[in-house]
N, CA, C and O atoms as CSV, one atom per row, in Angstrom:
chain,resi,resn,atom,element,x,y,z
A,1,MET,N,N,84.307,-63.740,-67.009
A,1,MET,CA,C,82.890,-63.077,-66.735
A,1,MET,C,C,82.909,-61.805,-67.818
A,1,MET,O,O,83.912,-61.093,-67.869
A,2,ASN,N,N,81.930,-61.587,-68.553
A,2,ASN,CA,C,81.869,-60.534,-69.343
A,2,ASN,C,C,81.518,-59.311,-68.759
A,2,ASN,O,O,81.100,-59.397,-67.605
A,3,ASP,N,N,81.581,-58.138,-69.282
A,3,ASP,CA,C,80.910,-57.019,-68.749
A,3,ASP,C,C,79.544,-56.774,-67.955
A,3,ASP,O,O,79.375,-56.222,-66.868
A,4,ALA,N,N,78.543,-57.402,-68.905
A,4,ALA,CA,C,77.393,-57.305,-68.428
A,4,ALA,C,C,77.401,-58.387,-67.196
A,4,ALA,O,O,76.820,-57.924,-66.214
A,5,GLU,N,N,77.866,-59.587,-67.017
A,5,GLU,CA,C,77.784,-60.177,-65.831
A,5,GLU,C,C,78.602,-59.621,-64.800
A,5,GLU,O,O,78.263,-59.882,-63.646
A,6,GLU,N,N,79.646,-58.883,-64.989
A,6,GLU,CA,C,80.398,-58.002,-64.040
A,6,GLU,C,C,79.396,-57.113,-63.322
A,6,GLU,O,O,79.285,-57.054,-62.097
A,7,ARG,N,N,78.685,-56.434,-64.196
A,7,ARG,CA,C,77.885,-55.351,-63.790
A,7,ARG,C,C,76.608,-55.832,-62.785
A,7,ARG,O,O,76.206,-55.194,-61.812
A,8,VAL,N,N,76.018,-57.267,-63.330
A,8,VAL,CA,C,75.050,-57.765,-62.354
A,8,VAL,C,C,75.555,-58.098,-61.216
A,8,VAL,O,O,74.957,-57.765,-60.193
A,9,ARG,N,N,76.820,-58.859,-61.141
A,9,ARG,CA,C,77.381,-59.279,-59.956
A,9,ARG,C,C,77.667,-58.252,-59.080
A,9,ARG,O,O,77.442,-58.460,-57.888
A,10,GLU,N,N,78.220,-56.937,-59.502
A,10,GLU,CA,C,78.457,-56.006,-58.607
A,10,GLU,C,C,77.269,-55.266,-58.103
A,10,GLU,O,O,77.225,-54.826,-56.954
A,11,ILE,N,N,76.383,-55.139,-58.897
A,11,ILE,CA,C,75.031,-54.575,-58.049
A,11,ILE,C,C,74.439,-55.825,-57.243
A,11,ILE,O,O,74.139,-55.579,-56.074
A,12,ALA,N,N,74.267,-56.887,-57.612
A,12,ALA,CA,C,73.598,-57.751,-56.641
A,12,ALA,C,C,74.724,-57.998,-55.454
A,12,ALA,O,O,74.273,-58.373,-54.372
A,13,ASN,N,N,75.750,-57.867,-55.539
A,13,ASN,CA,C,76.717,-58.195,-54.227
A,13,ASN,C,C,76.495,-57.017,-53.407
A,13,ASN,O,O,77.027,-57.069,-52.298
A,14,GLN,N,N,75.820,-55.940,-53.694
A,14,GLN,CA,C,75.762,-54.623,-52.658
A,14,GLN,C,C,74.284,-54.832,-52.125
A,14,GLN,O,O,73.815,-53.947,-51.409
A,15,VAL,N,N,73.659,-55.747,-52.374
A,15,VAL,CA,C,72.093,-55.804,-51.674
A,15,VAL,C,C,72.236,-56.604,-50.158
A,15,VAL,O,O,72.360,-57.827,-50.091
A,16,PRO,N,N,72.212,-56.039,-49.401
A,16,PRO,CA,C,72.546,-56.703,-47.726
A,16,PRO,C,C,71.613,-57.588,-47.275
A,16,PRO,O,O,70.435,-57.516,-47.622
A,17,ALA,N,N,72.017,-58.373,-46.570
A,17,ALA,CA,C,70.980,-59.403,-45.974
A,17,ALA,C,C,69.603,-58.510,-45.380
A,17,ALA,O,O,69.867,-57.430,-44.851
A,18,GLY,N,N,68.503,-58.829,-45.437
A,18,GLY,CA,C,67.440,-58.252,-45.104
A,18,GLY,C,C,66.657,-57.210,-46.277
A,18,GLY,O,O,65.611,-56.598,-46.058
A,19,GLU,N,N,67.399,-57.182,-47.490
A,19,GLU,CA,C,66.956,-56.583,-48.568
A,19,GLU,C,C,66.632,-57.349,-49.804
A,19,GLU,O,O,67.044,-58.505,-49.906
A,20,VAL,N,N,65.863,-56.747,-50.839
A,20,VAL,CA,C,65.823,-57.384,-52.029
A,20,VAL,C,C,65.936,-56.424,-53.094
A,20,VAL,O,O,65.950,-55.225,-52.815
A,21,ILE,N,N,66.028,-56.874,-54.447
A,21,ILE,CA,C,66.228,-56.006,-55.576
A,21,ILE,C,C,65.667,-56.851,-56.676
A,21,ILE,O,O,65.977,-58.037,-56.791
A,22,SER,N,N,64.636,-56.089,-57.681
A,22,SER,CA,C,64.206,-56.709,-58.720
A,22,SER,C,C,65.062,-56.941,-59.884
A,22,SER,O,O,66.031,-56.191,-60.004
A,23,TYR,N,N,64.860,-57.901,-60.809
A,23,TYR,CA,C,65.626,-57.937,-61.915
A,23,TYR,C,C,65.442,-56.714,-62.870
A,23,TYR,O,O,66.274,-56.339,-63.696
A,24,GLY,N,N,64.290,-56.185,-62.642
A,24,GLY,CA,C,64.208,-54.791,-63.354
A,24,GLY,C,C,64.923,-53.699,-62.792
A,24,GLY,O,O,65.337,-52.822,-63.549
A,25,GLN,N,N,65.109,-53.636,-61.662
A,25,GLN,CA,C,65.920,-52.611,-61.014
A,25,GLN,C,C,67.400,-52.858,-61.384
A,25,GLN,O,O,68.178,-51.943,-61.658
A,26,ILE,N,N,67.710,-54.105,-61.370
A,26,ILE,CA,C,69.160,-54.323,-61.835
A,26,ILE,C,C,69.437,-53.822,-63.146
A,26,ILE,O,O,70.346,-53.030,-63.395
A,27,GLY,N,N,68.586,-54.328,-64.031
A,27,GLY,CA,C,68.412,-54.126,-65.430
A,27,GLY,C,C,68.573,-52.534,-65.789
A,27,GLY,O,O,69.386,-52.071,-66.588
A,28,ARG,N,N,67.748,-51.906,-65.125
A,28,ARG,CA,C,67.816,-50.329,-65.385
A,28,ARG,C,C,69.463,-49.696,-64.770
A,28,ARG,O,O,70.204,-48.879,-65.316
A,29,ILE,N,N,69.589,-50.213,-63.846
A,29,ILE,CA,C,71.068,-49.582,-63.438
A,29,ILE,C,C,72.096,-50.109,-64.296
A,29,ILE,O,O,73.067,-49.404,-64.571
A,30,ALA,N,N,71.963,-51.462,-64.818
A,30,ALA,CA,C,73.111,-52.043,-65.653
A,30,ALA,C,C,73.011,-51.666,-67.267
A,30,ALA,O,O,73.858,-51.782,-68.153
A,31,GLY,N,N,72.001,-51.297,-67.295
A,31,GLY,CA,C,71.450,-50.948,-68.773
A,31,GLY,C,C,71.009,-52.287,-69.455
A,31,GLY,O,O,71.420,-52.466,-70.602
A,32,LEU,N,N,70.201,-53.271,-68.867
A,32,LEU,CA,C,70.202,-54.468,-69.657
A,32,LEU,C,C,68.604,-54.813,-69.196
A,32,LEU,O,O,67.949,-54.358,-68.258
A,33,ASN,N,N,68.270,-55.734,-70.168
A,33,ASN,CA,C,66.833,-56.309,-70.233
A,33,ASN,C,C,66.541,-57.157,-68.912
A,33,ASN,O,O,67.291,-58.087,-68.614
A,34,PRO,N,N,65.427,-56.818,-68.118
A,34,PRO,CA,C,65.611,-57.960,-66.916
A,34,PRO,C,C,65.439,-59.273,-67.341
A,34,PRO,O,O,65.697,-60.113,-66.479
A,35,ARG,N,N,65.025,-59.751,-68.586
A,35,ARG,CA,C,65.198,-61.036,-68.703
A,35,ARG,C,C,66.607,-61.471,-69.005
A,35,ARG,O,O,66.861,-62.668,-68.871
A,36,MET,N,N,67.620,-60.587,-69.423
A,36,MET,CA,C,68.864,-60.924,-69.681
A,36,MET,C,C,69.542,-61.083,-68.124
A,36,MET,O,O,70.377,-61.931,-67.809
A,37,VAL,N,N,69.019,-60.144,-67.326
A,37,VAL,CA,C,69.752,-60.106,-65.996
A,37,VAL,C,C,69.319,-61.537,-65.106
A,37,VAL,O,O,69.964,-62.113,-64.230
A,38,GLY,N,N,68.044,-61.847,-65.660
A,38,GLY,CA,C,67.759,-63.263,-64.778
A,38,GLY,C,C,68.651,-64.508,-65.517
A,38,GLY,O,O,68.916,-65.568,-64.950
A,39,ARG,N,N,69.005,-64.202,-66.721
A,39,ARG,CA,C,69.860,-65.230,-67.384
A,39,ARG,C,C,71.221,-65.370,-66.736
A,39,ARG,O,O,71.863,-66.410,-66.584
A,40,ILE,N,N,71.542,-64.147,-66.385
A,40,ILE,CA,C,72.964,-63.862,-65.999
A,40,ILE,C,C,72.827,-64.553,-64.346
A,40,ILE,O,O,73.517,-65.466,-63.891
A,41,VAL,N,N,71.785,-63.847,-63.692
A,41,VAL,CA,C,71.746,-64.351,-62.240
A,41,VAL,C,C,71.842,-65.881,-62.427
A,41,VAL,O,O,72.647,-66.443,-61.685
A,42,ALA,N,N,71.229,-66.560,-63.202
A,42,ALA,CA,C,71.134,-68.011,-63.305
A,42,ALA,C,C,72.555,-68.505,-63.413
A,42,ALA,O,O,72.962,-69.404,-62.678
A,43,ARG,N,N,73.288,-67.945,-64.295
A,43,ARG,CA,C,74.803,-68.161,-64.596
A,43,ARG,C,C,75.568,-68.045,-63.634
A,43,ARG,O,O,76.348,-68.976,-63.431
A,44,ILE,N,N,75.591,-66.880,-62.744
A,44,ILE,CA,C,76.505,-66.530,-61.789
A,44,ILE,C,C,76.099,-66.694,-60.333
A,44,ILE,O,O,76.600,-65.979,-59.465
A,45,SER,N,N,75.182,-67.642,-60.055
A,45,SER,CA,C,74.577,-67.420,-58.803
A,45,SER,C,C,75.369,-67.984,-57.749
A,45,SER,O,O,75.011,-67.755,-56.594
A,46,GLU,N,N,76.594,-68.825,-58.001
A,46,GLU,CA,C,77.361,-69.124,-57.020
A,46,GLU,C,C,78.180,-68.104,-56.463
A,46,GLU,O,O,78.877,-68.288,-55.466
A,47,SER,N,N,78.107,-67.004,-57.104
A,47,SER,CA,C,78.982,-65.803,-56.610
A,47,SER,C,C,78.292,-64.758,-56.360
A,47,SER,O,O,78.836,-63.658,-56.457
A,48,ILE,N,N,76.933,-64.870,-55.978
A,48,ILE,CA,C,76.076,-63.484,-55.546
A,48,ILE,C,C,75.028,-64.246,-54.674
A,48,ILE,O,O,74.692,-65.421,-54.822
A,49,PRO,N,N,74.531,-63.282,-53.652
A,49,PRO,CA,C,73.127,-63.596,-53.138
A,49,PRO,C,C,72.016,-63.604,-53.955
A,49,PRO,O,O,71.191,-62.694,-53.868
A,50,TRP,N,N,71.861,-64.691,-54.892
A,50,TRP,CA,C,70.974,-64.742,-55.841
A,50,TRP,C,C,69.441,-64.695,-55.140
A,50,TRP,O,O,68.539,-64.102,-55.733
A,51,TRP,N,N,69.215,-65.302,-53.943
A,51,TRP,CA,C,68.046,-65.298,-53.501
A,51,TRP,C,C,67.281,-63.999,-53.120
A,51,TRP,O,O,66.082,-63.969,-52.845
A,52,ARG,N,N,68.237,-62.780,-53.140
A,52,ARG,CA,C,67.589,-61.302,-53.026
A,52,ARG,C,C,67.448,-60.721,-54.229
A,52,ARG,O,O,67.247,-59.507,-54.267
A,53,VAL,N,N,67.529,-61.507,-55.471
A,53,VAL,CA,C,66.868,-60.818,-56.658
A,53,VAL,C,C,65.701,-61.624,-56.816
A,53,VAL,O,O,65.682,-62.852,-56.905
A,54,VAL,N,N,64.586,-60.728,-56.848
A,54,VAL,CA,C,63.296,-61.220,-57.264
A,54,VAL,C,C,62.638,-60.534,-58.286
A,54,VAL,O,O,63.114,-59.538,-58.831
A,55,ARG,N,N,61.401,-61.107,-58.608
A,55,ARG,CA,C,60.517,-60.675,-59.709
A,55,ARG,C,C,59.931,-59.321,-59.263
A,55,ARG,O,O,59.846,-59.100,-58.055
A,56,ALA,N,N,59.514,-58.384,-60.173
A,56,ALA,CA,C,58.852,-57.262,-59.658
A,56,ALA,C,C,57.718,-57.389,-58.969
A,56,ALA,O,O,57.365,-56.459,-58.245
A,57,ASP,N,N,56.909,-58.618,-59.076
A,57,ASP,CA,C,55.882,-58.730,-58.430
A,57,ASP,C,C,55.799,-59.394,-57.014
A,57,ASP,O,O,54.782,-59.725,-56.405
A,58,GLY,N,N,57.313,-59.528,-56.576
A,58,GLY,CA,C,57.759,-60.244,-55.282
A,58,GLY,C,C,57.957,-61.632,-55.134
A,58,GLY,O,O,58.272,-62.201,-54.090
A,59,THR,N,N,57.709,-62.260,-56.481
A,59,THR,CA,C,57.940,-63.651,-56.489
A,59,THR,C,C,59.222,-63.979,-56.280
A,59,THR,O,O,60.013,-63.533,-57.110
A,60,PRO,N,N,59.771,-64.809,-55.171
A,60,PRO,CA,C,61.097,-65.014,-55.344
A,60,PRO,C,C,61.704,-66.129,-56.240
A,60,PRO,O,O,60.875,-66.973,-56.581
A,61,PRO,N,N,62.952,-66.315,-56.690
A,61,PRO,CA,C,63.292,-67.265,-57.626
A,61,PRO,C,C,63.045,-68.560,-57.265
A,61,PRO,O,O,63.082,-68.903,-56.083
A,62,ALA,N,N,62.775,-69.377,-58.228
A,62,ALA,CA,C,62.337,-70.773,-58.280
A,62,ALA,C,C,63.531,-71.535,-58.121
A,62,ALA,O,O,63.491,-72.585,-57.480
A,63,CYS,N,N,64.629,-71.107,-58.653
A,63,CYS,CA,C,66.022,-72.054,-58.958
A,63,CYS,C,C,66.339,-72.526,-57.437
A,63,CYS,O,O,65.773,-72.142,-56.414
A,64,HIS,N,N,67.325,-73.400,-57.556
A,64,HIS,CA,C,68.030,-73.945,-56.461
A,64,HIS,C,C,66.911,-74.564,-55.158
A,64,HIS,O,O,66.806,-74.351,-53.950
A,65,GLY,N,N,66.256,-75.342,-56.069
A,65,GLY,CA,C,65.171,-76.154,-55.287
A,65,GLY,C,C,64.145,-75.455,-54.576
A,65,GLY,O,O,63.595,-76.031,-53.638
A,66,GLY,N,N,63.745,-74.060,-54.958
A,66,GLY,CA,C,62.856,-73.116,-54.361
A,66,GLY,C,C,63.454,-72.940,-52.957
A,66,GLY,O,O,62.606,-72.962,-52.065
A,67,THR,N,N,64.568,-72.792,-52.610
A,67,THR,CA,C,64.948,-72.564,-51.339
A,67,THR,C,C,65.009,-70.787,-51.051
A,67,THR,O,O,65.294,-70.262,-49.975
A,68,ALA,N,N,64.674,-70.117,-52.263
A,68,ALA,CA,C,64.876,-68.541,-51.981
A,68,ALA,C,C,64.115,-68.110,-50.901
A,68,ALA,O,O,64.656,-67.431,-50.029
A,69,GLY,N,N,62.605,-68.488,-50.811
A,69,GLY,CA,C,61.732,-68.054,-49.828
A,69,GLY,C,C,62.182,-68.397,-48.302
A,69,GLY,O,O,62.003,-67.648,-47.341
A,70,ALA,N,N,62.718,-69.506,-48.274
A,70,ALA,CA,C,63.225,-69.847,-46.626
A,70,ALA,C,C,64.313,-68.937,-46.349
A,70,ALA,O,O,64.356,-68.386,-45.249
A,71,LEU,N,N,65.342,-68.683,-47.369
A,71,LEU,CA,C,66.260,-67.899,-47.093
A,71,LEU,C,C,66.063,-66.466,-46.912
A,71,LEU,O,O,66.846,-65.807,-46.227
A,72,LEU,N,N,64.945,-65.901,-47.556
A,72,LEU,CA,C,64.598,-64.624,-47.418
A,72,LEU,C,C,64.047,-64.399,-46.190
A,72,LEU,O,O,64.298,-63.359,-45.580
A,73,GLU,N,N,63.103,-65.506,-45.613
A,73,GLU,CA,C,62.344,-65.361,-44.367
A,73,GLU,C,C,63.324,-65.290,-43.331
A,73,GLU,O,O,63.042,-64.552,-42.387
A,74,GLN,N,N,64.666,-66.038,-43.295
A,74,GLN,CA,C,65.680,-66.062,-42.418
A,74,GLN,C,C,66.189,-64.608,-42.221
A,74,GLN,O,O,66.584,-64.170,-41.141
A,75,GLU,N,N,66.136,-63.879,-43.428
A,75,GLU,CA,C,66.703,-62.455,-43.245
A,75,GLU,C,C,65.486,-61.524,-43.098
A,75,GLU,O,O,65.488,-60.380,-43.553
A,76,HIS,N,N,64.368,-62.111,-42.390
A,76,HIS,CA,C,63.177,-61.369,-42.075
A,76,HIS,C,C,62.695,-60.582,-43.129
A,76,HIS,O,O,62.501,-59.379,-42.950
A,77,ILE,N,N,62.491,-61.093,-44.152
A,77,ILE,CA,C,61.723,-60.315,-45.577
A,77,ILE,C,C,60.408,-60.820,-45.248
A,77,ILE,O,O,60.147,-61.968,-44.888
A,78,PRO,N,N,59.499,-59.732,-45.424
A,78,PRO,CA,C,58.230,-60.009,-44.973
A,78,PRO,C,C,57.170,-60.544,-46.328
A,78,PRO,O,O,57.076,-59.902,-47.374
A,79,PHE,N,N,56.560,-61.598,-46.103
A,79,PHE,CA,C,55.604,-62.134,-47.286
A,79,PHE,C,C,54.327,-62.178,-46.997
A,79,PHE,O,O,53.860,-62.228,-45.859
A,80,ARG,N,N,53.591,-62.158,-48.243
A,80,ARG,CA,C,52.217,-62.167,-47.975
A,80,ARG,C,C,51.621,-63.104,-49.133
A,80,ARG,O,O,51.626,-62.566,-50.240
A,81,ASN,N,N,51.158,-64.280,-49.084
A,81,ASN,CA,C,50.570,-64.912,-50.040
A,81,ASN,C,C,51.777,-65.439,-50.759
A,81,ASN,O,O,51.589,-65.553,-51.970
A,82,GLY,N,N,52.945,-65.784,-50.340
A,82,GLY,CA,C,54.028,-66.530,-51.009
A,82,GLY,C,C,54.733,-65.606,-51.812
A,82,GLY,O,O,55.612,-66.018,-52.569
A,83,LYS,N,N,54.403,-64.197,-51.726
A,83,LYS,CA,C,55.286,-62.999,-52.564
A,83,LYS,C,C,55.879,-62.084,-51.460
A,83,LYS,O,O,55.421,-62.179,-50.322
A,84,ILE,N,N,56.797,-61.270,-51.713
A,84,ILE,CA,C,57.275,-60.296,-50.929
A,84,ILE,C,C,56.278,-59.376,-50.729
A,84,ILE,O,O,55.609,-58.953,-51.671
A,85,ASP,N,N,56.094,-58.987,-49.470
A,85,ASP,CA,C,55.012,-57.992,-49.134
A,85,ASP,C,C,55.770,-56.565,-49.186
A,85,ASP,O,O,56.195,-55.991,-48.183
A,86,TRP,N,N,55.876,-56.064,-50.561
A,86,TRP,CA,C,56.546,-54.714,-50.736
A,86,TRP,C,C,55.951,-53.602,-49.825
A,86,TRP,O,O,56.654,-52.702,-49.365
A,87,ALA,N,N,54.713,-53.708,-49.607
A,87,ALA,CA,C,54.301,-52.443,-48.652
A,87,ALA,C,C,55.070,-52.734,-47.204
A,87,ALA,O,O,55.857,-51.877,-46.803
A,88,ARG,N,N,54.889,-53.715,-46.565
A,88,ARG,CA,C,55.791,-53.852,-45.307
A,88,ARG,C,C,57.235,-53.772,-45.422
A,88,ARG,O,O,57.908,-53.326,-44.492
A,89,LEU,N,N,57.740,-54.168,-46.481
A,89,LEU,CA,C,59.366,-54.131,-46.785
A,89,LEU,C,C,59.515,-52.746,-46.701
A,89,LEU,O,O,60.294,-52.283,-45.868
A,90,GLU,N,N,58.713,-51.831,-47.636
A,90,GLU,CA,C,59.113,-50.494,-47.591
A,90,GLU,C,C,58.945,-49.510,-46.431
A,90,GLU,O,O,59.586,-48.471,-46.269
A,91,GLY,N,N,57.833,-50.080,-45.532
A,91,GLY,CA,C,57.588,-49.369,-44.421
A,91,GLY,C,C,58.647,-49.560,-43.102
A,91,GLY,O,O,58.495,-49.051,-41.992
A,92,ARG,N,N,59.632,-50.335,-43.486
A,92,ARG,CA,C,60.734,-50.339,-42.539
A,92,ARG,C,C,61.822,-49.302,-43.019
A,92,ARG,O,O,61.827,-48.849,-44.164
A,93,GLU,N,N,62.753,-48.960,-42.040
A,93,GLU,CA,C,63.641,-47.767,-42.221
A,93,GLU,C,C,64.399,-47.915,-43.428
A,93,GLU,O,O,64.513,-46.981,-44.221
A,94,THR,N,N,65.030,-49.267,-43.647
A,94,THR,CA,C,65.839,-49.335,-45.017
A,94,THR,C,C,65.355,-50.350,-46.029
A,94,THR,O,O,66.099,-50.911,-46.833
A,95,GLY,N,N,63.724,-50.592,-45.901
A,95,GLY,CA,C,63.118,-51.424,-46.577
A,95,GLY,C,C,63.004,-51.145,-48.203
A,95,GLY,O,O,62.628,-52.004,-49.000
A,96,ARG,N,N,63.331,-50.015,-48.503
A,96,ARG,CA,C,63.157,-49.948,-50.189
A,96,ARG,C,C,63.972,-50.740,-50.907
A,96,ARG,O,O,65.168,-50.714,-50.618
A,97,PRO,N,N,63.594,-51.456,-51.797
A,97,PRO,CA,C,64.588,-52.321,-52.468
A,97,PRO,C,C,65.797,-51.648,-53.045
A,97,PRO,O,O,66.804,-52.315,-53.281
A,98,GLU,N,N,65.743,-50.217,-53.308
A,98,GLU,CA,C,66.991,-49.791,-53.752
A,98,GLU,C,C,67.806,-49.031,-52.630
A,98,GLU,O,O,68.735,-48.298,-52.970
A,99,ALA,N,N,67.551,-49.155,-51.607
A,99,ALA,CA,C,68.308,-48.510,-50.320
A,99,ALA,C,C,69.595,-49.351,-50.229
A,99,ALA,O,O,70.487,-48.897,-49.512
A,100,ALA,N,N,69.818,-50.594,-50.904
A,100,ALA,CA,C,71.167,-50.994,-50.980
A,100,ALA,C,C,71.972,-50.626,-52.221
A,100,ALA,O,O,73.125,-51.042,-52.341
A,101,LEU,N,N,71.431,-49.902,-53.097
A,101,LEU,CA,C,72.248,-49.446,-54.169
A,101,LEU,C,C,73.134,-48.429,-53.979
A,101,LEU,O,O,72.868,-47.675,-53.043
A,102,PRO,N,N,74.347,-48.151,-54.765
A,102,PRO,CA,C,75.439,-47.138,-54.204
A,102,PRO,C,C,74.750,-45.823,-54.615
A,102,PRO,O,O,73.745,-45.774,-55.324
A,103,PRO,N,N,75.395,-44.763,-54.097
A,103,PRO,CA,C,74.785,-43.530,-54.131
A,103,PRO,C,C,74.879,-43.180,-55.756
A,103,PRO,O,O,75.716,-43.773,-56.436
A,104,GLY,N,N,74.151,-42.373,-56.246
A,104,GLY,CA,C,73.956,-42.041,-57.735
A,104,GLY,C,C,73.064,-42.920,-58.575
A,104,GLY,O,O,72.498,-42.491,-59.581
A,105,ASN,N,N,72.945,-44.221,-58.121
A,105,ASN,CA,C,72.182,-45.367,-58.717
A,105,ASN,C,C,71.132,-45.209,-58.339
A,105,ASN,O,O,70.343,-45.591,-59.203
A,106,LYS,N,N,70.365,-44.626,-56.995
A,106,LYS,CA,C,69.022,-44.785,-56.736
A,106,LYS,C,C,68.004,-44.240,-57.657
A,106,LYS,O,O,66.878,-44.719,-57.795
A,107,GLU,N,N,68.490,-43.161,-58.306
A,107,GLU,CA,C,67.364,-42.820,-59.395
A,107,GLU,C,C,67.204,-43.576,-60.368
A,107,GLU,O,O,66.133,-43.561,-60.974
A,108,ALA,N,N,68.207,-44.389,-60.727
A,108,ALA,CA,C,67.976,-45.313,-61.900
A,108,ALA,C,C,66.907,-46.461,-61.537
A,108,ALA,O,O,66.230,-47.020,-62.400
A,109,ALA,N,N,66.834,-46.747,-60.178
A,109,ALA,CA,C,65.933,-47.913,-59.669
A,109,ALA,C,C,64.651,-47.315,-59.698
A,109,ALA,O,O,63.781,-48.176,-59.570
A,110,GLN,N,N,64.162,-46.069,-59.829
A,110,GLN,CA,C,62.759,-45.576,-59.820
A,110,GLN,C,C,62.175,-45.878,-61.229
A,110,GLN,O,O,61.014,-45.568,-61.495
């Protein structure tokens, strides 16, 4: 695993059940383009909770047979019209996507 893959893996593995993070947020923290983050997530998906990494508009990933939405619903992630309902997610106590990030990285996610 190269350095970029390791950074993405480390960040994605810190997102707990019931939380999500966008490709762009990971990119800002890791210093990578969101598209590169997407390619890396696709490559290392067996070692991370890939379904918790979503597009900025709330669209869950389409890989793995489109199972991400069902996995997120099992973790009580709110949806509206097939996308994550960011407003309802952010209204929860720990619902901000960057809530799962380690201290010191939260400002990078904004």
